[in-house]
N, C-alpha and C positions, 0 to 999 in steps of 0.2 A: 472459439471464441471470441472470434466477430471483431478482436483489436489488434490494430497494428503496428505493432513495435518499430516498423520503420518510420513510423509519426511520431514517436517518442514514447509511446505505450509504453508502459512496464508491467511486464509481466512478474507476479508473487506467487512464489510456492511456499505454503505452510508445512511442515512435518504432521504428521500423523498425530503426535505427543505436542504440537506446536511449540515447541523450545526449539526449534529450527526455521529460518528461513531464507527462501534464494531469491535473487531478483535477479531478472534478465531484461538488460536494454541495450540499444543499440550506441553507438560511439563513434561516431564521424565513419569511420573505416572498418568497424567489425562490431559485435559483439560483446558484451560485458557480461560475466556472471558475477555476485555479491551474494556471500557465504554469512550468515550469523548463527550461531549457536547459543545459546544459552547454559550456563552450568548453573542456575537455578531459577525458577520462575517460567514463563511461558509466553507468547506473545498473543494478543486480542487478536479474535477472529473476526473480521468485519462482518456486519449483515450484509447477504447475497440480496439481490436486486432481482427478480426473475423477470422483470421485463426489459433489464438491461441484458442479461442472462450472464451477468458478470460483477462484482463489485467495482463501483467507482470513488474513489480517495483523491481527494487534494495532496499536494507535495506536504502540505503542515501535516494531515493526519498520517502521512507514514512515516512520516517524522518521528511522531506522537506513539505510535506503536512501534517502531523501533527502540526507542527510550522507556517502554514499556508504562505510559500513562494511557490512562482506559478513555476510549474515545466520550462515552455518553456521560461522561462527570465532567468534561470540559463545558464553559460558560465561555463562549465566545462574548468581545464586547461589540455594541454595536458601531457601523463603519458605514460610509458610504460606497453605494455601487452605483455602478453606471445603469440605468434600465435598458432591458434588453429590448 
């Protein structure tokens, strides 16, 4: 997977029917797993990035997925960002 959960990366697992999600992260002294199953509806499956060989999400995008917000319909307002 080429990511490092020890550096703060979170592994996200969706069930085949996309009605359940598991998040694996590190919390100081050990691993933590969060699980959520929907009674109705499904979670959005973000687009796979073949270059990264994974899916890169911001924390805001993950929260939107957990709340049932469709990512491609979200409009972001213009904000300042520091040049890289």
